[in-house]
C-alpha positions as CSV (number, residue, x, y, z in Angstrom):
1,M,0.0,0.0,0.0
2,I,2.9,2.4,0.7
3,G,4.0,2.1,-2.9
4,Q,0.5,2.9,-4.2
5,V,0.2,5.9,-1.8
6,K,3.6,7.1,-3.0
7,T,2.5,6.9,-6.6
8,H,-1.0,8.3,-6.4
9,V,-0.8,10.7,-3.5
10,G,2.9,11.4,-2.8
11,H,4.3,14.7,-4.0
12,A,7.5,16.6,-3.3
13,D,5.7,19.4,-1.4
14,G,3.5,16.9,0.5
15,V,2.7,16.9,4.2
16,L,3.0,13.9,6.6
17,V,0.5,14.3,9.4
18,C,0.5,12.5,12.8
19,D,-3.1,12.1,14.1
20,P,-4.0,10.7,17.5
21,S,-7.4,9.0,17.8
22,G,-9.5,7.5,20.5
23,F,-11.9,4.5,20.0
24,P,-14.6,4.0,22.6
25,T,-14.3,0.5,23.9
26,S,-15.8,-1.2,27.0
27,G,-14.3,-3.9,29.1
28,R,-11.2,-4.2,31.3
29,E,-9.8,-7.0,29.1
30,S,-10.1,-5.2,25.8
31,V,-6.6,-4.5,24.5
32,G,-5.1,-1.2,25.7
33,V,-8.3,0.2,27.3
34,P,-7.9,2.5,30.3
35,R,-10.0,5.5,31.3
36,Q,-8.2,8.2,29.3
37,W,-8.6,11.3,27.3
38,G,-10.1,10.3,23.9
39,G,-8.5,13.0,21.7
40,R,-11.1,13.6,19.0
41,L,-13.8,12.3,21.4
42,G,-13.3,15.4,23.5
43,T,-13.9,13.6,26.8
44,V,-12.4,11.2,29.3
45,D,-13.8,7.7,28.9
46,H,-12.8,4.1,28.5
47,C,-11.2,3.9,25.0
48,Q,-8.3,2.6,23.0
49,G,-5.8,5.2,22.0
50,A,-3.8,5.1,18.8
51,M,-1.4,7.3,16.7
52,S,-1.8,7.3,12.9
53,L,0.4,8.6,10.1
54,G,-1.1,10.0,6.9
55,S,0.1,11.6,3.7
56,V,-1.5,14.7,2.3
57,S,-0.7,16.5,-1.0
58,R,-2.4,18.4,-3.8
59,K,-3.1,15.0,-5.3
60,G,-5.1,13.6,-2.4
61,Q,-4.7,12.2,1.1
62,S,-4.5,8.8,2.7
63,L,-3.7,7.2,6.1
64,V,-0.7,4.8,5.8
65,D,0.1,3.4,9.3
66,T,-1.2,3.2,12.8
67,R,0.0,2.0,16.2
68,L,-1.9,1.1,19.3
69,S,-0.8,3.1,22.4
70,L,-0.5,1.0,25.5
71,P,-0.8,2.7,28.9
72,K,1.8,1.9,31.6
73,A,-0.8,0.0,33.6
74,W,-0.9,-2.5,30.7
75,T,2.8,-2.7,29.9
76,K,3.5,-3.7,33.5
77,D,0.9,-6.5,33.6
78,Q,2.3,-9.5,31.6
79,A,-0.6,-11.7,32.3
80,R,-3.0,-9.1,31.0
81,L,-0.8,-8.7,27.9
82,D,-0.7,-12.4,27.3
83,K,-4.5,-12.7,27.6
84,A,-5.1,-9.8,25.2
85,G,-2.7,-11.3,22.6
86,V,-0.4,-8.3,22.4
87,P,2.7,-9.1,20.3
88,K,5.9,-9.2,22.3
89,A,7.5,-6.6,20.1
90,S,4.7,-4.1,20.9
91,R,4.7,-4.4,24.7
92,A,7.2,-1.7,25.6
93,S,5.8,1.5,27.2
94,R,5.9,4.2,24.5
95,T,4.2,7.5,24.3
96,R,2.1,8.5,21.2
97,H,5.0,10.8,20.3
98,Q,7.4,7.9,20.3
99,L,5.0,5.9,18.2
100,A,4.8,8.8,15.7
101,L,8.6,9.0,15.4
102,E,8.8,5.2,14.9
103,M,6.3,5.4,12.0
104,L,8.2,8.4,10.5
105,A,11.4,6.4,10.7
106,Q,9.8,3.4,8.9
107,N,7.7,5.3,6.3
108,G,9.2,8.8,6.0
109,T,11.8,7.9,3.4
110,A,9.3,6.1,1.1
111,L,6.8,9.0,1.2
112,A,7.9,12.2,-0.5
113,H,7.1,15.2,1.7
114,R,8.3,18.7,2.6
115,W,6.5,19.1,6.0
116,M,5.5,17.3,9.1
117,A,2.3,18.4,10.9
118,G,0.2,17.3,13.8
119,D,-2.3,18.4,16.4
120,D,-1.6,19.9,19.8
121,E,-1.0,16.6,21.5
122,M,1.9,16.1,19.1
123,G,3.2,19.6,19.5
124,R,2.9,20.0,23.2
125,P,6.3,18.6,24.3
126,A,9.3,20.7,23.3
127,W,11.5,17.6,23.0
128,C,9.3,16.2,20.2
129,R,9.6,19.4,18.2
130,R,13.3,19.5,18.8
131,R,13.7,15.8,17.8
132,L,12.0,16.5,14.4
133,A,14.3,19.4,13.8
134,A,17.3,17.2,14.6
135,L,16.0,14.6,12.0
136,G,16.0,17.4,9.4
137,E,12.2,17.6,9.2
138,R,10.5,20.9,8.6
139,S,7.6,20.8,11.0
140,M,4.5,22.8,12.0
141,L,2.8,21.3,15.0
142,A,-0.3,22.7,16.8
143,V,0.2,23.6,20.5
144,P,-2.2,24.3,23.3
145,S,-3.3,27.9,23.6
146,H,-1.7,28.2,27.1
147,T,1.8,27.4,25.7
148,M,4.2,29.9,27.2
149,M,6.5,31.9,24.9
150,R,8.6,35.1,24.5
151,D,8.0,37.3,21.5
152,L,11.5,38.0,20.1
153,E,10.2,40.8,17.8
154,T,9.1,43.1,20.6
155,P,11.5,45.5,22.3
156,A,13.2,44.1,25.5
157,P,12.4,46.1,28.7
158,A,14.8,48.9,29.4
159,Y,17.8,48.0,31.5
160,G,18.1,50.0,34.7
161,G,21.8,49.4,35.1
162,Q,21.7,47.1,38.1
163,G,21.4,43.3,38.3
164,R,20.6,41.1,35.3
165,P,19.1,42.8,32.2
166,P,15.3,42.2,32.2
167,Q,13.9,39.6,29.9
168,R,10.8,39.8,27.7
169,P,7.8,38.5,29.6
170,W,6.5,35.0,29.2
171,Q,3.0,35.0,27.7
172,G,0.5,32.3,26.8
173,V,-0.2,32.1,23.0
174,A,-3.8,33.0,23.5
175,T,-3.0,36.0,25.7
176,W,-0.4,37.2,23.2
177,T,-2.9,36.8,20.3
178,T,-5.6,38.7,22.0
179,A,-3.3,41.7,22.5
180,L,-2.5,42.0,18.8
181,G,-3.9,44.8,16.8
182,D,-5.7,44.4,13.5
183,A,-2.7,45.6,11.6
184,A,-0.7,42.5,12.6
185,W,-2.9,40.1,10.7
186,R,-2.6,39.3,7.1
187,R,-5.7,38.1,5.3
188,L,-5.5,35.2,2.8
189,D,-8.1,33.6,0.6
190,V,-7.5,29.9,0.7
191,R,-10.4,28.9,-1.5
192,D,-11.4,25.9,0.7
193,G,-14.6,25.2,-1.2
194,S,-18.3,25.4,-0.5
195,T,-18.3,23.7,2.9
196,G,-15.4,25.4,4.7
197,P,-14.2,28.9,5.5
198,L,-12.7,30.7,2.5
199,V,-10.8,33.4,4.3
200,V,-8.1,33.1,7.0
201,E,-6.0,35.6,8.8
202,V,-2.4,34.7,9.7
203,V,0.2,36.2,12.0
204,T,3.7,34.9,12.6
205,R,6.5,35.9,14.9
206,R,9.9,34.7,16.0
207,V,9.5,33.4,19.6
208,V,11.2,31.3,22.2
209,S,9.0,28.7,23.9
210,R,9.3,27.4,27.5
211,T,10.0,23.7,28.0
212,Q,8.2,21.4,30.4
213,R,11.0,22.0,32.9
214,R,10.4,25.8,32.6
215,Q,13.6,26.3,30.7
216,H,14.4,28.5,27.8
217,G,13.7,26.6,24.6
218,D,14.8,26.9,21.0
219,E,13.9,29.8,18.7
220,E,10.8,28.9,16.7
221,L,8.1,30.5,14.6
222,V,4.7,30.9,16.1
223,V,1.9,30.7,13.5
224,V,-1.6,31.7,14.5
225,I,-4.3,31.1,11.9
226,R,-7.9,32.2,12.5
227,S,-10.7,31.6,10.1
228,R,-13.5,34.0,9.2
229,D,-16.9,33.4,7.9
230,R,-17.0,35.3,4.7
231,T,-20.6,36.6,5.1
232,Q,-20.8,37.3,8.9
233,E,-17.1,38.2,9.4
234,Q,-17.1,36.3,12.6
235,V,-13.9,34.7,13.9
236,V,-14.3,30.9,14.1
237,P,-11.6,28.3,15.2
238,V,-8.1,29.6,15.9
239,D,-5.1,27.3,15.2
240,D,-1.9,28.0,17.3
241,S,1.2,26.3,16.0
242,L,5.0,26.3,16.5
243,S,7.3,25.7,13.5
244,N,11.0,25.4,12.8
245,A,10.5,27.0,9.4
246,A,12.4,30.1,8.4
247,P,10.7,33.4,9.3
248,E,10.4,34.4,5.6
249,T,8.3,31.3,4.8
250,P,5.3,32.5,2.7
251,L,2.1,32.8,4.7
252,G,0.2,30.9,2.1
253,E,2.5,27.9,2.5
254,L,1.9,27.9,6.3
255,A,-1.8,28.0,5.7
256,R,-1.5,25.1,3.3
257,V,0.2,23.0,6.0
258,A,-2.3,23.8,8.6
259,K,-5.1,22.8,6.2
260,A,-3.4,19.5,5.5
261,A,-4.0,18.4,9.1
262,H,-7.7,19.1,8.7
263,R,-7.8,17.1,5.5
264,L,-6.4,14.1,7.3
265,D,-9.2,14.5,9.9
266,E,-11.7,14.0,7.0
267,C,-9.9,10.9,5.9
268,M,-10.1,9.5,9.5
269,Q,-13.8,10.3,9.6
270,R,-14.3,8.5,6.3
271,R,-12.4,5.5,7.7
272,K,-14.7,5.4,10.7
273,S,-18.0,6.0,8.8
274,E,-17.5,4.4,5.4
275,A,-14.9,1.7,6.2
276,G,-16.7,0.4,9.3
277,L,-14.1,1.2,11.9
278,A,-16.6,2.8,14.2
279,D,-18.9,-0.2,14.3
280,E,-16.6,-2.8,15.9
281,E,-15.1,-3.4,19.3
282,V,-12.0,-5.5,19.2
283,R,-10.6,-7.1,22.4
284,H,-7.6,-9.1,21.0
285,G,-4.3,-7.4,20.1
286,T,-4.0,-9.3,16.8
287,G,-7.6,-8.6,15.9
288,W,-7.1,-4.9,16.6
289,Q,-4.2,-4.8,14.1
290,Q,-6.1,-6.8,11.5
291,Q,-9.2,-4.6,11.8
292,H,-7.2,-1.4,11.4
293,T,-5.2,-2.8,8.5
294,L,-8.5,-3.8,6.7
295,S,-10.0,-0.4,7.4
296,F,-6.9,1.2,5.9
297,L,-7.2,-0.9,2.7
298,A,-10.9,-0.2,2.5
299,T,-10.4,3.6,2.8
300,W,-7.6,3.5,0.3
301,F,-10.0,1.7,-2.1
302,L,-12.5,4.4,-1.6
303,V,-9.9,7.1,-2.2
304,R,-8.8,5.5,-5.5
305,E,-12.3,5.0,-6.7
306,T,-13.0,8.7,-6.0
307,Q,-9.9,9.7,-7.9
308,R,-10.9,7.4,-10.8
309,G,-14.4,8.9,-10.8
310,K,-13.1,12.4,-11.1
311,N,-10.7,11.6,-13.9
312,M,-12.8,9.1,-15.8
313,A,-14.2,9.9,-19.3
314,P,-17.4,8.2,-20.5
315,C,-15.4,5.8,-22.7
316,D,-12.8,4.8,-20.1
317,H,-14.5,1.4,-19.5
318,L,-13.8,0.3,-23.1
319,P,-11.0,-2.1,-23.9
320,A,-7.7,-0.5,-24.9
321,D,-8.0,-1.8,-28.5
322,A,-11.6,-0.6,-29.0
323,P,-12.3,2.3,-31.3
324,R,-12.8,5.5,-29.3
325,P,-16.0,7.5,-29.9
326,R,-15.7,11.1,-31.1
327,G,-17.9,14.2,-31.0
328,D,-21.1,13.8,-29.0
329,R,-20.3,10.2,-28.0
330,A,-17.0,11.3,-26.3
331,R,-19.0,13.8,-24.3
332,G,-21.5,11.2,-23.1
333,V,-24.4,12.4,-25.3
334,A,-26.8,9.7,-26.5
335,V,-26.5,9.2,-30.2
336,R,-28.4,6.7,-32.5
337,D,-25.8,4.2,-33.8
338,D,-27.0,3.1,-37.3
339,A,-24.0,0.8,-37.7
340,A,-25.0,-1.2,-34.7
341,Y,-28.7,-1.4,-35.5
342,G,-28.6,-1.4,-39.3
343,A,-29.0,1.7,-41.3
344,G,-32.6,2.6,-41.9
345,A,-34.0,-0.1,-39.6
346,P,-36.3,1.7,-37.1
347,E,-37.7,-1.7,-36.0
348,A,-34.3,-2.6,-34.5
349,L,-34.4,0.6,-32.4
350,A,-37.9,-0.1,-31.2
351,T,-37.1,-3.6,-29.9
352,S,-33.7,-2.8,-28.3
């Protein structure tokens, strides 16, 4: 499947997206189920957690890999793992970020891409963003709105001549965004289609974020994108991200990467609704992997059929050596075929 995704979806300016998901599942013995935050579910409940990797480009989008996230309570209970049939190679305690990096190492070379993207669970820890930079990946990862940072493009407080020079204040991204004036925002028309917002406003700044240990982090680019309803001019969802891209990166390129993450969300929803992933509860580890693999294949089949439908001409179902129609027939217009029915034989038409 990786080879097919590379051929039909992969592109040099593509985006690899890491997407965490939760699957509601009951039962203490169902593989990997604790009471935990369900990501897209938006609540704490009994569910299985997973990290998926997808490829998004101008040619389309597709999920390519997924890994089950086992909580520590599971990895420490060998009898429970044995009963649930978890493969021995998958029993180590790994965070979803570590699972994402494993999938990137396994599939990243085969899938052409220019960017890595992910939601705020992926972007929250500074070490994960730093690791991607060390791997040579250009990333733009969403972060929680309370992420603390220092704006390097604002003047530093005046030095009074005694003690240490004062530092720029730490601010949460949301607090910093609220204080911006209208002149700081640049409006872009992203032409998202009839169902989504067509206009976004973007602001970027060079910043330094604070690590989990309250230390001074690396210099990054904060990217805040807010959508506007074209008719009512109301601000709707705001995306806060940190990127290791150069400050001169075009705003349209940053908006494209942010949009890629939302496009993979649509692919995940299709996998749940049309490929049957939301209708099953799997208790066994091997069954979980098989079910998700089959749902990947089913979703990929739907993606390819959609692509074929968009590109198919009315005569594409004909054998390669068959004569191709011209004129009205090529455009799908019904035309009486005298050669087939016999010239001047209206009775043949009446009985066909």
